[in-house]
N, C-alpha and C positions, 0 to 999 in steps of 0.2 A: 548515356554517359555514366561511367561508373564513379564511385565515390572518390577513388584515387585521382582520376583525371580532373574531376570538378575541384578537388582540393588544390591541385597544382595550378589550375587556371586562376583560382581565387588568390593563391599566393603570388602569382605573376602580376595580377591586376593590382594587388596591394603594394607590391614592390614598385611598379610603375607609378602608382599614385603617390607613393612616398617620395620617389625621385622628383616627380613633378612639383610636389609641395615644397620639397627642399630647394629646387631651382627658384620657385616663386619667392620663397623666403629670402634666398640669397639676393635676388634682384631687388626686393623691397628694402633689404638691409643696405645694399650698396647705393640704391637710389636715395635713401635717407642720408647716407654719408655725403653724397654729392650735394644734396640740397643744404644740409647743415653747414657745409664748408663754403660753397659758392654763394650762398644767400648773403654772406657778409659783405660782398662787393656791392650789393644792392644799395645799401645806405651810403657807401662811399661815392658811388656814381649818381645817386639820387641828388646829392648836394651839387655834384658836378653839373648835372642837367639843369637844376634850378638856377645856378649861377649863369648858365648860358641864356636861359629864358628871361631872367630879370636883370641881366647885366646893364642894359641901357637904362633901366629904371634906377639901378644902384648908382650909376653915374650922376643922376640928378639928386638922389636922396642923400648920398654920403660925401659929395664933393661940391664945392662952391660952383654955381652955374654961371661961369664967365664965358666958357666956350664949350659947345657940345662935343667937338672933336677932342679937346683936351680932357674933358670928363670921361670920355670913352677910353682914351689911352690910360688914364689914371686907374680906371676900373680894371683894365687888362693887366696893369701893373700889380694891383692887389691880387688878382687871380694868379699871376706868376709867382708872387711871394709865397703863397701856400705850397706851390710845387717846389720851390727852391729849398723849403724846409723838409721836404720828404726824405732826402738822403740822411738827415740827422735821425729821423724816426726809423729809417731803415737799419741804421747801425744799432739803435737801441733794441728794436724788436728782433732784428736778426740775431743779435747776441743772445737774447732770451730764447729764441726759437732753437738755436743750436745748443744751448746749455740746459734748458728746462723742458723743451719739447714743443712740437708743432701745435698740438691741440691747446695746451695751456695759453700759449702766446696768442692764438687766434681768438680765444675767449676774452683775453684782456684787451686786445686791440679794438674790439667792437664796442666795449664800454667807453673807451677813451675817444672814439670817433663820435659817439652820440652827443656828448656834452657840448663841444664847440659848435656843431651844426645847430643844436637846439638854441644856443645863445644868440645866434644871428637873428632868430625870430623875435628877440626882445631888445635888440640893439637900437638906441636912440639915433635919430637922423642928424644931419648937419644943421638943419634949422633949429633943432632942439638943444644941441650941446656944442655946436661949432666944430672946431678942429679936432675935438676929442672923438667925434664920430668916425672919421676915416682912420684915426689912430687905433681905436678899439677894433675896427673891422680888420685892420692889418694884423693886430695881435691874435685875434680869433682865427684868421686864416693861417697864421703861423702854427698855432696849436693844432689846427686841422691837419696841416701838412705833416707835422711830427707824428700825430696819431695814426694817420693813414699810411705812414712810411712802410710798415711791414704787413699791411692787410692783403693787398692784391697779390703780391709776390708770395706771401705765406700760403694763400689759397692755391696758387699754382703748384707749389712744392707739395702741399698736402694731397692734392688730387693726383699728381704724378706719382707720388710714392705709394699711393693706395690703389692705383689703377692696374688692371691686367695689362701685361706688356704689349699685346697685340692691338689694344685700343687706348694706349696711353695718350696719344695726341688728342683723340676725340674727347676723352674724359677730362683732360687738363683744360681743353677749350671751354668747358662748362664754367670756368671762372670768368671768362670773357662774356659768356652768356649772362651771368649774374650782373656783370657791370652794365651791360646794355639793357637789362631789365630795369635796373635802377634809373637809367636815363629815360627809358620809356615811361616809367612810373612818374618821373618828374614832368615829362611832356604832357601826360594825361592830367596831372594836377594843374599844370599850366593852362590847359584847355578848360578845365572845370572852373578855375578861379577867374579866368578872363571872361568866361560865359556868365558866371553868377554875379560878378562885381562890375560896376561901372569903372571907367578909367580913373576917376577921382577917388573912389573907394579903394581901388587896387593900389594906387599910389599912397594912400593914407595909411591903411592897415591891412588890406587884403593880402599883400605879398607875404605877410608874416605867418599866415596860417600854414603854408606848406612846410616851413621850417619847424614850427611847433610840432607838426605831425611826425617829424623825424625822431623825436624822443620816443614816441610810441613804437615806431618802426624799429628803433634800436633795441628796445626791450624785447620785442618779438624775435628779433634775430639772435639776441643773446640766449633766449630760451632754446632755440634750435641748436645753438653752439654747445649747449650742455651735453648733447648726444655725441659729440666728437670723441673718437677713441684715438689714442696715439698711433702713429704710423709704425709699420714693422721695421722700417729703415732706422728710425730713431731708437726703437726698442733694441735692435741689434747693436747699434753703436754704444748704447748704455750698457748692455749686457757684456760686451766685449771690451769695455773700458776704452773705447775709441773716441769718446767725446773730447773735443779740443778744449783746452783751458781758456784760451783767448781767441774766439773765432775771428775777431776783427784783425788781430795780428796775423793770424793764419792766412786770411784772404790777401792781405797786402804783401806778405812775405812769400807765400807759396802759390797763390792763385791769381797773380796779377794778369797773366795772359788770358785767363778765363774772364776776368773782370773787364778787360779791354774788349774782348770779343763780344761780351754781352752789350756793352755800350754801342758797338758797331751794329749789332743786330737790332737793337731797339731804336736806333737813330731814325730809320725811315718810318717804322710803324707808328711811333708816338707822334712825330710831326705830322704825318698824313692824317691820323685820326683826329687830332685837335684842329687841324686845318679844315677838315670836312665837317666836324660836328660842333665846333665852337666858332671859328672865324667865319665860315661860309654862311651859316644862318644869319649872323649879324650883318655880313656884307650884303646878302640878298635883301635883307630888310631895309638897309639904307639905300640900296640901288633902286629897288622897286616898291619901296614904302609898304612892305607887307606888315600886317599886324602880328602881335605876339601869338594870337590864336592861330593864324594861318601858318606861321613858322612852326608852331608846336604840332599841328596836324601833319605837316610835311615831314618833320623830323620823326614823328611817331611811326609813320609808315615805313620810313627808311630803317629805323632801328628795329622794328618788327621783322623786316626782311633780313636784317643782319642776325637777329637771334636764331632764325631758321638756318641761315647759311653757315654760321661759325662751326657748329658740330659737324656739318657735312665737309667743311674744309679740313677739320681735324681727321676725319676718316680718309680723305685724300692724302693727308700727310702720313697717316699710318700705312697707307698702301704704297706710295711712291718714295717715301723717305723725307728726312728733314732738309738735306742739302738741296735736292732738286726743287723742292717747293720754295725754299728761301730764295734761290736764284730766280725762279720764275716770277715770284711775287715782286721782287725788287725791280726786275726788268719791266714788268707790266706797269707798275706805278710810275717808273721813270719815263715811260713812253706816253702815258695818258694824262699826266698831271697838267702840263702846260696847255695842250690843245683843249683839254676838258675845261680848264678854268677860263680859257678864251671864249668857249661856247656859252658859258654862264652869263656872259655880258650881253648876249643878244636878248631882245625882248620877246622871247619865245618860251612859253610854258613847257612845250614838248621837249625843247633842247635842254632846258634846265632840269626837268625830271629825268630825262634820259642820261644826262651827265652824272647826276647825283646817284642814280641807280648803279651805273658803272663804278663810280667811286666806292659805293657801299659794297659791291661785289669784291672789289680789290682789297678793301679794308678787312672784309670777312676772311678772305684767304690768308692775309697776313696774320690775323689774330689766331686763326686755327693752327698756325705753324710756329710762329716765334715763341709762343708761351712754353711749349714743350721743349723747344730747342735750347732755351736759356736755362731750364732746369737740368736737362741732361748735360749741359755744358760744365756744371760744377760737381766736384767730388762731394760725398755726403758729409764729412765732418763740419765744414763751414758753409754748407749749401744755402741755408736760410740767410746768413749774413751776406754772402756773395751775390746771390740772386737779388735780394732785396736792395742792396746798395747799388748794384749795377743797374737794375731796372729803374729805381727811383732817381738815381743820378741822371740817367738818360731822360726820364720824364721831366725832372726838375729843370735841367739846363736846356733841353730841347723842346719837349712837349708843352710844358706850361707856359713857355715864352712865345709860342707860335702866334697867338692872337696879337700880342704886343709887337712882335717883330714884323708881322704882316702889315699891321696898321702903320708902323713906323716906316716900312719900305714904301708904302703908298705915299706917305707924307713927305718923305725925303726925295724919292726918285720920280714920282708921278708916272712911273712905268706900269702899265696895266698888268703885265704878267709877272711883276717882280716877286710877289708872294709865292706864285707857283714855281718860279725858278729856284727859290730857296728850298722848297720841298723836293724838287728834282735833284738838287745837290745832295740832300740827305739820302734820297733813294740810291744815288750813285755810290755813296759811301757804304751803305748796307750791301749793295751788289758786289762791290770789291771784297768786302769782308767775307761774304758768303762764298765767293768763288775761290779765294786764296787762303782763308784762315779757318774755315769750318770743315770738320770731318763729319761723316755720316754717323749719327748716334742712335739710329732706329734700333730698338731691341736690346740696348745695353742694360746691364744690371745696375739699378740705382743704389743698391746697398754697398757695392764694392767698387764701382767705377766713378 
C-alpha cells in the first residue's frame, strides 16, 4: 500500500469517526434535553402518587372520624380541589410561556411546585389543631393546583417543539413517562415506609418523610432545568415579532374551536387514568382488605409496565397517525371498561391482574397519542396558554373529580358498574370528537401551523 492510499484511508476513517462522534454528541445532547424537560413531571406526579397511597390515612388524620365513608369522600374532595385550581395556574403559566418563553416558565414552575408539596409534610393534624387542619390542607392543595397548572402541558409543548418531526409523538410521550416515573417513585417510597414503620409510627409521623423528601427532589429537578434551552419555535416567533400581546385573549377570541377540541380529546384519557390509578387501588383495598404495601407493589408493577409501553405507543402514533390512533384508543376503552370493572369484583387474583394489565395497556396507548395531538392542535402564538388551559380544565373538571364522583355514584345508586359507566360515557365523547372534529396533524410544521 503506497503512501497516498494509506493517507486516503486514514482520512476516510477520521471522517467516519468524526461523524460517529457527532451523532453520539447529538444523541447525548438531545437525551439531556428530554431528561431536563420531562423530569419536572416526576415531582408533580410523585405528590399525586403519595396522595393515592396515603389517602385513607389522610381521611383519618385531617378530618373528624365520625364515619369512615364520609372521611374518604372528604379526602377525595380535597384531592379534587387541587385539580379544580389547575386551570387558574394554566392561564398564569400559559401567559408566561407564550410571552417570556417555554424554558423560563418551566424553570419557574418547578420551584413553585416544590414548596406546597413540602409543606404537607409539616402540616398539623385534626387532633392537633382541629378544623384548621383540613382548612390548611385545602389551601395547600389549591396552591399545588395553581403551581402545577402549566407544568405537564409545558413539558408537552417543549418536547414537541424540539423533537424531530418523524418521532414527535414518541418524544412528546416522554412527558408521560416522567409522570409515571413520579408515581412509581411514590409507590416505592410507600413500600419502603410501610416496611420500615409500624402502622402506629406511620400514622404518627412516618407518612411525613416522603413529603419532606420532595423538597430535595425539587431542588434536584431545578438543577436539571437550568440546562433547558429555548425552543426554535419560540425563538422564531420572537424574531419575527409574532408574539401575541395577550395570549389569554387570543385563545378565547381566535382559538375557541381548538380549546373545545382539546377538552374533547382529554375527556376520556384523564378520567380513565384517574379511575385506574386513583380510584381502583382504593376500591380494591376496600373490597379485598389489601394493605398499603400490597397496593403499592401492585401499582408499581403496572406503572413500570406503562413506562415501557408509552414510548412504544408514541412510535405507533408516529407510524399510523394521530386520528387513527385516537379513534382506536377511544373505541378500545369504551368496549373494555364496563366488563373489565365487572371482572374486578370477582375474588380472583388472576382476573384482577389480567384486567388491570389490559387497562394499563389501554392507558399507555392513550398517553402516547393524545399528548402530541393536543399540541399539534394549537397554532404557535398562544399554544402554551391554549394547551395548558384546555388540558388542565379537562383534568380539573373531569380527571380530578373521578374518585369523588365514583364514590358518590356508589353511595347514591348502589349500582355496581355505575363508575365504569361514567368512564364509558367519557370515552364515547372522545370517540365522537376524534371521528368528526379531528384532522390528521402528523408531520405538520409546529412553527407556522
